[in-house]
mmCIF file of the C-alpha atoms, coordinates in Angstrom:
data_MODEL
# 
_entry.id   MODEL 
# 
loop_
_atom_site.group_PDB 
_atom_site.id 
_atom_site.type_symbol 
_atom_site.label_atom_id 
_atom_site.label_alt_id 
_atom_site.label_comp_id 
_atom_site.label_asym_id 
_atom_site.label_entity_id 
_atom_site.label_seq_id 
_atom_site.pdbx_PDB_ins_code 
_atom_site.Cartn_x 
_atom_site.Cartn_y 
_atom_site.Cartn_z 
_atom_site.occupancy 
_atom_site.B_iso_or_equiv 
_atom_site.pdbx_formal_charge 
_atom_site.auth_seq_id 
_atom_site.auth_comp_id 
_atom_site.auth_asym_id 
_atom_site.auth_atom_id 
_atom_site.pdbx_PDB_model_num 
ATOM 1   C CA . MET A 1 1   ? -24.320 4.722   0.287  1.00 0.00 ? 1   MET A CA 1 
ATOM 2   C CA . SER A 1 2   ? -25.628 0.626   0.964  1.00 0.00 ? 2   SER A CA 1 
ATOM 3   C CA . GLN A 1 3   ? -25.780 0.959   -2.899 1.00 0.00 ? 3   GLN A CA 1 
ATOM 4   C CA . LEU A 1 4   ? -21.741 0.531   -2.592 1.00 0.00 ? 4   LEU A CA 1 
ATOM 5   C CA . ILE A 1 5   ? -22.266 -2.705  -1.175 1.00 0.00 ? 5   ILE A CA 1 
ATOM 6   C CA . PRO A 1 6   ? -22.925 -5.301  -3.506 1.00 0.00 ? 6   PRO A CA 1 
ATOM 7   C CA . GLU A 1 7   ? -26.270 -7.286  -3.546 1.00 0.00 ? 7   GLU A CA 1 
ATOM 8   C CA . GLU A 1 8   ? -24.900 -10.391 -2.404 1.00 0.00 ? 8   GLU A CA 1 
ATOM 9   C CA . MET A 1 9   ? -22.999 -9.316  0.656  1.00 0.00 ? 9   MET A CA 1 
ATOM 10  C CA . ARG A 1 10  ? -25.474 -7.057  2.044  1.00 0.00 ? 10  ARG A CA 1 
ATOM 11  C CA . ARG A 1 11  ? -26.970 -9.393  4.322  1.00 0.00 ? 11  ARG A CA 1 
ATOM 12  C CA . LEU A 1 12  ? -23.475 -9.277  5.861  1.00 0.00 ? 12  LEU A CA 1 
ATOM 13  C CA . ALA A 1 13  ? -23.853 -5.612  6.446  1.00 0.00 ? 13  ALA A CA 1 
ATOM 14  C CA . ARG A 1 14  ? -25.810 -4.174  9.741  1.00 0.00 ? 14  ARG A CA 1 
ATOM 15  C CA . ARG A 1 15  ? -27.023 -0.932  10.126 1.00 0.00 ? 15  ARG A CA 1 
ATOM 16  C CA . SER A 1 16  ? -25.393 1.054   12.986 1.00 0.00 ? 16  SER A CA 1 
ATOM 17  C CA . LYS A 1 17  ? -24.126 4.296   14.557 1.00 0.00 ? 17  LYS A CA 1 
ATOM 18  C CA . GLN A 1 18  ? -20.849 4.588   13.373 1.00 0.00 ? 18  GLN A CA 1 
ATOM 19  C CA . PRO A 1 19  ? -18.726 3.557   16.864 1.00 0.00 ? 19  PRO A CA 1 
ATOM 20  C CA . GLU A 1 20  ? -16.066 5.108   18.559 1.00 0.00 ? 20  GLU A CA 1 
ATOM 21  C CA . TRP A 1 21  ? -13.757 3.042   18.951 1.00 0.00 ? 21  TRP A CA 1 
ATOM 22  C CA . ILE A 1 22  ? -12.924 -0.187  15.914 1.00 0.00 ? 22  ILE A CA 1 
ATOM 23  C CA . GLU A 1 23  ? -10.293 -2.444  16.835 1.00 0.00 ? 23  GLU A CA 1 
ATOM 24  C CA . PRO A 1 24  ? -7.969  -2.364  13.958 1.00 0.00 ? 24  PRO A CA 1 
ATOM 25  C CA . MET A 1 25  ? -6.956  -5.091  11.993 1.00 0.00 ? 25  MET A CA 1 
ATOM 26  C CA . LEU A 1 26  ? -3.000  -6.319  12.650 1.00 0.00 ? 26  LEU A CA 1 
ATOM 27  C CA . ALA A 1 27  ? -0.862  -8.315  9.400  1.00 0.00 ? 27  ALA A CA 1 
ATOM 28  C CA . THR A 1 28  ? -0.668  -11.924 9.713  1.00 0.00 ? 28  THR A CA 1 
ATOM 29  C CA . LEU A 1 29  ? 3.661   -11.918 10.685 1.00 0.00 ? 29  LEU A CA 1 
ATOM 30  C CA . THR A 1 30  ? 4.499   -15.296 8.958  1.00 0.00 ? 30  THR A CA 1 
ATOM 31  C CA . GLU A 1 31  ? 8.678   -16.661 8.509  1.00 0.00 ? 31  GLU A CA 1 
ATOM 32  C CA . GLN A 1 32  ? 7.078   -18.955 5.871  1.00 0.00 ? 32  GLN A CA 1 
ATOM 33  C CA . TYR A 1 33  ? 6.911   -16.742 2.095  1.00 0.00 ? 33  TYR A CA 1 
ATOM 34  C CA . PHE A 1 34  ? 4.112   -17.966 -0.110 1.00 0.00 ? 34  PHE A CA 1 
ATOM 35  C CA . SER A 1 35  ? 1.594   -17.491 -2.742 1.00 0.00 ? 35  SER A CA 1 
ATOM 36  C CA . ASP A 1 36  ? -2.264  -18.206 -2.025 1.00 0.00 ? 36  ASP A CA 1 
ATOM 37  C CA . PRO A 1 37  ? -5.024  -16.561 -4.179 1.00 0.00 ? 37  PRO A CA 1 
ATOM 38  C CA . ALA A 1 38  ? -6.938  -16.992 -0.371 1.00 0.00 ? 38  ALA A CA 1 
ATOM 39  C CA . TRP A 1 39  ? -4.456  -14.544 0.712  1.00 0.00 ? 39  TRP A CA 1 
ATOM 40  C CA . VAL A 1 40  ? -4.248  -10.539 -0.121 1.00 0.00 ? 40  VAL A CA 1 
ATOM 41  C CA . PHE A 1 41  ? -1.503  -8.844  -0.324 1.00 0.00 ? 41  PHE A CA 1 
ATOM 42  C CA . GLU A 1 42  ? -0.026  -5.551  0.048  1.00 0.00 ? 42  GLU A CA 1 
ATOM 43  C CA . PRO A 1 43  ? 2.681   -3.246  0.614  1.00 0.00 ? 43  PRO A CA 1 
ATOM 44  C CA . LYS A 1 44  ? 4.768   -2.977  4.072  1.00 0.00 ? 44  LYS A CA 1 
ATOM 45  C CA . LEU A 1 45  ? 4.682   1.033   4.279  1.00 0.00 ? 45  LEU A CA 1 
ATOM 46  C CA . ASP A 1 46  ? 6.974   2.447   6.908  1.00 0.00 ? 46  ASP A CA 1 
ATOM 47  C CA . GLY A 1 47  ? 4.532   4.843   8.629  1.00 0.00 ? 47  GLY A CA 1 
ATOM 48  C CA . VAL A 1 48  ? 1.920   4.834   11.936 1.00 0.00 ? 48  VAL A CA 1 
ATOM 49  C CA . ARG A 1 49  ? -1.317  3.020   11.572 1.00 0.00 ? 49  ARG A CA 1 
ATOM 50  C CA . CYS A 1 50  ? -3.925  5.433   12.157 1.00 0.00 ? 50  CYS A CA 1 
ATOM 51  C CA . LEU A 1 51  ? -7.904  5.036   11.917 1.00 0.00 ? 51  LEU A CA 1 
ATOM 52  C CA . ALA A 1 52  ? -10.204 8.317   10.548 1.00 0.00 ? 52  ALA A CA 1 
ATOM 53  C CA . PHE A 1 53  ? -13.838 8.534   11.758 1.00 0.00 ? 53  PHE A CA 1 
ATOM 54  C CA . LYS A 1 54  ? -15.568 11.127  9.648  1.00 0.00 ? 54  LYS A CA 1 
ATOM 55  C CA . HIS A 1 55  ? -18.714 11.863  10.741 1.00 0.00 ? 55  HIS A CA 1 
ATOM 56  C CA . GLY A 1 56  ? -19.870 14.892  8.979  1.00 0.00 ? 56  GLY A CA 1 
ATOM 57  C CA . ALA A 1 57  ? -17.350 17.886  8.563  1.00 0.00 ? 57  ALA A CA 1 
ATOM 58  C CA . LYS A 1 58  ? -15.677 16.157  11.574 1.00 0.00 ? 58  LYS A CA 1 
ATOM 59  C CA . VAL A 1 59  ? -13.188 14.296  11.683 1.00 0.00 ? 59  VAL A CA 1 
ATOM 60  C CA . ARG A 1 60  ? -10.785 12.318  14.490 1.00 0.00 ? 60  ARG A CA 1 
ATOM 61  C CA . LEU A 1 61  ? -7.475  10.589  13.753 1.00 0.00 ? 61  LEU A CA 1 
ATOM 62  C CA . MET A 1 62  ? -6.876  7.393   16.207 1.00 0.00 ? 62  MET A CA 1 
ATOM 63  C CA . SER A 1 63  ? -3.436  5.933   16.868 1.00 0.00 ? 63  SER A CA 1 
ATOM 64  C CA . ARG A 1 64  ? -4.172  2.359   17.747 1.00 0.00 ? 64  ARG A CA 1 
ATOM 65  C CA . ASN A 1 65  ? -3.955  3.297   21.348 1.00 0.00 ? 65  ASN A CA 1 
ATOM 66  C CA . ARG A 1 66  ? -6.600  4.904   20.869 1.00 0.00 ? 66  ARG A CA 1 
ATOM 67  C CA . LEU A 1 67  ? -4.705  8.705   20.774 1.00 0.00 ? 67  LEU A CA 1 
ATOM 68  C CA . SER A 1 68  ? -5.857  11.352  18.796 1.00 0.00 ? 68  SER A CA 1 
ATOM 69  C CA . MET A 1 69  ? -3.486  12.256  16.184 1.00 0.00 ? 69  MET A CA 1 
ATOM 70  C CA . ASN A 1 70  ? -5.395  15.499  14.959 1.00 0.00 ? 70  ASN A CA 1 
ATOM 71  C CA . ASP A 1 71  ? -2.876  17.340  15.885 1.00 0.00 ? 71  ASP A CA 1 
ATOM 72  C CA . ARG A 1 72  ? -0.031  15.579  14.341 1.00 0.00 ? 72  ARG A CA 1 
ATOM 73  C CA . TYR A 1 73  ? -1.822  15.142  10.780 1.00 0.00 ? 73  TYR A CA 1 
ATOM 74  C CA . PRO A 1 74  ? -3.601  18.093  10.334 1.00 0.00 ? 74  PRO A CA 1 
ATOM 75  C CA . GLU A 1 75  ? -3.407  18.479  6.518  1.00 0.00 ? 75  GLU A CA 1 
ATOM 76  C CA . VAL A 1 76  ? -4.900  14.605  6.345  1.00 0.00 ? 76  VAL A CA 1 
ATOM 77  C CA . VAL A 1 77  ? -7.783  15.660  8.658  1.00 0.00 ? 77  VAL A CA 1 
ATOM 78  C CA . THR A 1 78  ? -8.505  18.394  6.145  1.00 0.00 ? 78  THR A CA 1 
ATOM 79  C CA . ALA A 1 79  ? -8.184  15.599  3.030  1.00 0.00 ? 79  ALA A CA 1 
ATOM 80  C CA . VAL A 1 80  ? -10.685 13.491  4.648  1.00 0.00 ? 80  VAL A CA 1 
ATOM 81  C CA . SER A 1 81  ? -12.710 16.202  5.455  1.00 0.00 ? 81  SER A CA 1 
ATOM 82  C CA . LYS A 1 82  ? -13.289 16.889  2.363  1.00 0.00 ? 82  LYS A CA 1 
ATOM 83  C CA . LEU A 1 83  ? -14.222 13.527  0.915  1.00 0.00 ? 83  LEU A CA 1 
ATOM 84  C CA . GLU A 1 84  ? -17.799 13.257  -0.531 1.00 0.00 ? 84  GLU A CA 1 
ATOM 85  C CA . VAL A 1 85  ? -18.824 10.249  1.825  1.00 0.00 ? 85  VAL A CA 1 
ATOM 86  C CA . LYS A 1 86  ? -20.389 11.782  4.990  1.00 0.00 ? 86  LYS A CA 1 
ATOM 87  C CA . ASP A 1 87  ? -19.281 8.898   7.261  1.00 0.00 ? 87  ASP A CA 1 
ATOM 88  C CA . CYS A 1 88  ? -16.837 6.479   7.655  1.00 0.00 ? 88  CYS A CA 1 
ATOM 89  C CA . VAL A 1 89  ? -14.668 4.754   9.734  1.00 0.00 ? 89  VAL A CA 1 
ATOM 90  C CA . LEU A 1 90  ? -10.972 3.966   7.293  1.00 0.00 ? 90  LEU A CA 1 
ATOM 91  C CA . ASP A 1 91  ? -7.983  2.052   8.720  1.00 0.00 ? 91  ASP A CA 1 
ATOM 92  C CA . GLY A 1 92  ? -4.906  3.009   6.979  1.00 0.00 ? 92  GLY A CA 1 
ATOM 93  C CA . GLU A 1 93  ? -1.521  4.155   7.657  1.00 0.00 ? 93  GLU A CA 1 
ATOM 94  C CA . VAL A 1 94  ? 0.074   7.942   7.475  1.00 0.00 ? 94  VAL A CA 1 
ATOM 95  C CA . ALA A 1 95  ? 3.648   7.681   5.891  1.00 0.00 ? 95  ALA A CA 1 
ATOM 96  C CA . PHE A 1 96  ? 5.797   10.076  4.776  1.00 0.00 ? 96  PHE A CA 1 
ATOM 97  C CA . VAL A 1 97  ? 7.086   9.213   1.421  1.00 0.00 ? 97  VAL A CA 1 
ATOM 98  C CA . SER A 1 98  ? 9.748   10.307  -1.129 1.00 0.00 ? 98  SER A CA 1 
ATOM 99  C CA . LYS A 1 99  ? 10.780  9.251   -4.443 1.00 0.00 ? 99  LYS A CA 1 
ATOM 100 C CA . GLY A 1 100 ? 8.142   6.419   -4.184 1.00 0.00 ? 100 GLY A CA 1 
ATOM 101 C CA . ILE A 1 101 ? 9.586   4.940   -0.536 1.00 0.00 ? 101 ILE A CA 1 
ATOM 102 C CA . SER A 1 102 ? 8.468   5.897   2.951  1.00 0.00 ? 102 SER A CA 1 
ATOM 103 C CA . SER A 1 103 ? 10.640  6.358   5.544  1.00 0.00 ? 103 SER A CA 1 
ATOM 104 C CA . PHE A 1 104 ? 9.438   6.178   9.189  1.00 0.00 ? 104 PHE A CA 1 
ATOM 105 C CA . GLN A 1 105 ? 12.688  8.194   10.161 1.00 0.00 ? 105 GLN A CA 1 
ATOM 106 C CA . SER A 1 106 ? 11.350  10.820  7.799  1.00 0.00 ? 106 SER A CA 1 
ATOM 107 C CA . LEU A 1 107 ? 7.691   10.775  8.942  1.00 0.00 ? 107 LEU A CA 1 
ATOM 108 C CA . GLN A 1 108 ? 8.935   11.790  12.646 1.00 0.00 ? 108 GLN A CA 1 
ATOM 109 C CA . ARG A 1 109 ? 11.572  14.553  11.080 1.00 0.00 ? 109 ARG A CA 1 
ATOM 110 C CA . HIS A 1 110 ? 8.744   16.084  9.182  1.00 0.00 ? 110 HIS A CA 1 
ATOM 111 C CA . LEU A 1 111 ? 6.380   15.938  12.516 1.00 0.00 ? 111 LEU A CA 1 
ATOM 112 C CA . LEU A 1 112 ? 9.313   17.654  14.830 1.00 0.00 ? 112 LEU A CA 1 
ATOM 113 C CA . GLU A 1 113 ? 10.701  20.382  12.037 1.00 0.00 ? 113 GLU A CA 1 
ATOM 114 C CA . GLY A 1 114 ? 8.017   19.768  9.504  1.00 0.00 ? 114 GLY A CA 1 
ATOM 115 C CA . GLY A 1 115 ? 8.705   20.732  5.310  1.00 0.00 ? 115 GLY A CA 1 
ATOM 116 C CA . GLY A 1 116 ? 7.813   17.402  3.024  1.00 0.00 ? 116 GLY A CA 1 
ATOM 117 C CA . SER A 1 117 ? 4.297   16.109  3.449  1.00 0.00 ? 117 SER A CA 1 
ATOM 118 C CA . VAL A 1 118 ? 2.543   12.903  4.147  1.00 0.00 ? 118 VAL A CA 1 
ATOM 119 C CA . VAL A 1 119 ? -0.137  10.543  2.501  1.00 0.00 ? 119 VAL A CA 1 
ATOM 120 C CA . TYR A 1 120 ? -3.078  8.821   4.155  1.00 0.00 ? 120 TYR A CA 1 
ATOM 121 C CA . PHE A 1 121 ? -2.464  5.679   2.374  1.00 0.00 ? 121 PHE A CA 1 
ATOM 122 C CA . VAL A 1 122 ? -5.954  3.783   3.335  1.00 0.00 ? 122 VAL A CA 1 
ATOM 123 C CA . PHE A 1 123 ? -6.220  -0.285  3.253  1.00 0.00 ? 123 PHE A CA 1 
ATOM 124 C CA . ASP A 1 124 ? -10.160 -0.431  4.517  1.00 0.00 ? 124 ASP A CA 1 
ATOM 125 C CA . VAL A 1 125 ? -13.022 0.575   4.900  1.00 0.00 ? 125 VAL A CA 1 
ATOM 126 C CA . PRO A 1 126 ? -14.781 -1.536  8.008  1.00 0.00 ? 126 PRO A CA 1 
ATOM 127 C CA . HIS A 1 127 ? -18.078 1.342   8.584  1.00 0.00 ? 127 HIS A CA 1 
ATOM 128 C CA . ILE A 1 128 ? -19.188 3.417   5.911  1.00 0.00 ? 128 ILE A CA 1 
ATOM 129 C CA . GLY A 1 129 ? -22.685 5.356   5.692  1.00 0.00 ? 129 GLY A CA 1 
ATOM 130 C CA . GLY A 1 130 ? -24.506 3.876   8.876  1.00 0.00 ? 130 GLY A CA 1 
ATOM 131 C CA . TYR A 1 131 ? -23.577 0.562   7.856  1.00 0.00 ? 131 TYR A CA 1 
ATOM 132 C CA . ASP A 1 132 ? -20.470 -1.740  9.731  1.00 0.00 ? 132 ASP A CA 1 
ATOM 133 C CA . ILE A 1 133 ? -19.075 -3.610  6.528  1.00 0.00 ? 133 ILE A CA 1 
ATOM 134 C CA . ALA A 1 134 ? -16.630 -5.749  9.034  1.00 0.00 ? 134 ALA A CA 1 
ATOM 135 C CA . LYS A 1 135 ? -18.146 -8.539  8.338  1.00 0.00 ? 135 LYS A CA 1 
ATOM 136 C CA . LEU A 1 136 ? -17.624 -8.199  4.712  1.00 0.00 ? 136 LEU A CA 1 
ATOM 137 C CA . PRO A 1 137 ? -14.654 -9.991  2.845  1.00 0.00 ? 137 PRO A CA 1 
ATOM 138 C CA . LEU A 1 138 ? -11.798 -7.942  2.994  1.00 0.00 ? 138 LEU A CA 1 
ATOM 139 C CA . LEU A 1 139 ? -11.547 -7.355  -1.301 1.00 0.00 ? 139 LEU A CA 1 
ATOM 140 C CA . ALA A 1 140 ? -15.399 -6.829  -0.936 1.00 0.00 ? 140 ALA A CA 1 
ATOM 141 C CA . ARG A 1 141 ? -14.684 -4.042  1.213  1.00 0.00 ? 141 ARG A CA 1 
ATOM 142 C CA . LYS A 1 142 ? -11.848 -3.263  -0.691 1.00 0.00 ? 142 LYS A CA 1 
ATOM 143 C CA . ASP A 1 143 ? -14.321 -2.168  -3.737 1.00 0.00 ? 143 ASP A CA 1 
ATOM 144 C CA . VAL A 1 144 ? -16.297 -0.394  -1.379 1.00 0.00 ? 144 VAL A CA 1 
ATOM 145 C CA . LEU A 1 145 ? -13.093 1.631   -0.437 1.00 0.00 ? 145 LEU A CA 1 
ATOM 146 C CA . ARG A 1 146 ? -12.341 2.242   -4.323 1.00 0.00 ? 146 ARG A CA 1 
ATOM 147 C CA . HIS A 1 147 ? -15.940 3.036   -5.022 1.00 0.00 ? 147 HIS A CA 1 
ATOM 148 C CA . ALA A 1 148 ? -16.238 5.849   -1.977 1.00 0.00 ? 148 ALA A CA 1 
ATOM 149 C CA . VAL A 1 149 ? -12.992 7.486   -1.845 1.00 0.00 ? 149 VAL A CA 1 
ATOM 150 C CA . SER A 1 150 ? -11.097 9.469   -4.692 1.00 0.00 ? 150 SER A CA 1 
ATOM 151 C CA . PRO A 1 151 ? -7.398  9.345   -3.478 1.00 0.00 ? 151 PRO A CA 1 
ATOM 152 C CA . SER A 1 152 ? -6.115  13.089  -3.635 1.00 0.00 ? 152 SER A CA 1 
ATOM 153 C CA . ARG A 1 153 ? -2.268  14.305  -2.868 1.00 0.00 ? 153 ARG A CA 1 
ATOM 154 C CA . ARG A 1 154 ? -3.724  13.380  0.635  1.00 0.00 ? 154 ARG A CA 1 
ATOM 155 C CA . ILE A 1 155 ? -4.702  10.493  0.368  1.00 0.00 ? 155 ILE A CA 1 
ATOM 156 C CA . ASN A 1 156 ? -4.560  7.266   -1.486 1.00 0.00 ? 156 ASN A CA 1 
ATOM 157 C CA . LEU A 1 157 ? -5.349  3.770   -1.696 1.00 0.00 ? 157 LEU A CA 1 
ATOM 158 C CA . VAL A 1 158 ? -3.357  1.015   -0.700 1.00 0.00 ? 158 VAL A CA 1 
ATOM 159 C CA . SER A 1 159 ? -2.819  -1.441  -3.993 1.00 0.00 ? 159 SER A CA 1 
ATOM 160 C CA . HIS A 1 160 ? -2.988  -5.260  -3.176 1.00 0.00 ? 160 HIS A CA 1 
ATOM 161 C CA . ARG A 1 161 ? -2.945  -8.073  -4.990 1.00 0.00 ? 161 ARG A CA 1 
ATOM 162 C CA . LYS A 1 162 ? -4.233  -11.825 -4.290 1.00 0.00 ? 162 LYS A CA 1 
ATOM 163 C CA . GLU A 1 163 ? -1.046  -14.174 -6.748 1.00 0.00 ? 163 GLU A CA 1 
ATOM 164 C CA . SER A 1 164 ? 2.657   -13.478 -6.385 1.00 0.00 ? 164 SER A CA 1 
ATOM 165 C CA . GLY A 1 165 ? 3.203   -13.426 -2.901 1.00 0.00 ? 165 GLY A CA 1 
ATOM 166 C CA . GLU A 1 166 ? 7.007   -14.107 -2.859 1.00 0.00 ? 166 GLU A CA 1 
ATOM 167 C CA . ALA A 1 167 ? 7.459   -11.972 -6.160 1.00 0.00 ? 167 ALA A CA 1 
ATOM 168 C CA . TYR A 1 168 ? 5.986   -8.953  -4.351 1.00 0.00 ? 168 TYR A CA 1 
ATOM 169 C CA . LEU A 1 169 ? 7.949   -9.213  -1.501 1.00 0.00 ? 169 LEU A CA 1 
ATOM 170 C CA . LYS A 1 170 ? 11.118  -9.841  -3.476 1.00 0.00 ? 170 LYS A CA 1 
ATOM 171 C CA . ALA A 1 171 ? 10.414  -6.932  -5.720 1.00 0.00 ? 171 ALA A CA 1 
ATOM 172 C CA . ALA A 1 172 ? 9.571   -4.530  -1.958 1.00 0.00 ? 172 ALA A CA 1 
ATOM 173 C CA . CYS A 1 173 ? 12.873  -5.617  -0.859 1.00 0.00 ? 173 CYS A CA 1 
ATOM 174 C CA . GLU A 1 174 ? 15.080  -4.746  -3.886 1.00 0.00 ? 174 GLU A CA 1 
ATOM 175 C CA . LYS A 1 175 ? 13.069  -1.323  -3.952 1.00 0.00 ? 175 LYS A CA 1 
ATOM 176 C CA . GLY A 1 176 ? 13.933  -0.828  -0.284 1.00 0.00 ? 176 GLY A CA 1 
# 
């Protein structure tokens, strides 16, 4: 698995057992809109934060409040269990998407009534293959994630950009 970590970044990765818990990194909220190549811009999803701990065939979905989400999203548990990577911690968000737009209200309706489908949008991989890679720069971890996780019907990788933050925000607001 270390081959997924860029050679120049390997000194930042450390061998470790998969942790029982990792604090999810939170987005930085700001009132000022800007573009800066030192920042990574991602779409805002209207879902529920979810950490996926995969060790062999065993998968634990955990909320940021450390509550199990396996019973709520069994389809996500199944999708994560089918990933080729045997040991990882994924950080993302479970969302209900219709016509390209996520809806928290539809996600809650899905939980109460069933129907429709949810997608696990993954934006980070802080631990993989017996390595803690949380100290790698975010873009390096996203590259590891892109090589380790193949998108499927239930798992999607969150897109990002390093420029045109204001234009990205404007397009998102226009989309709804």
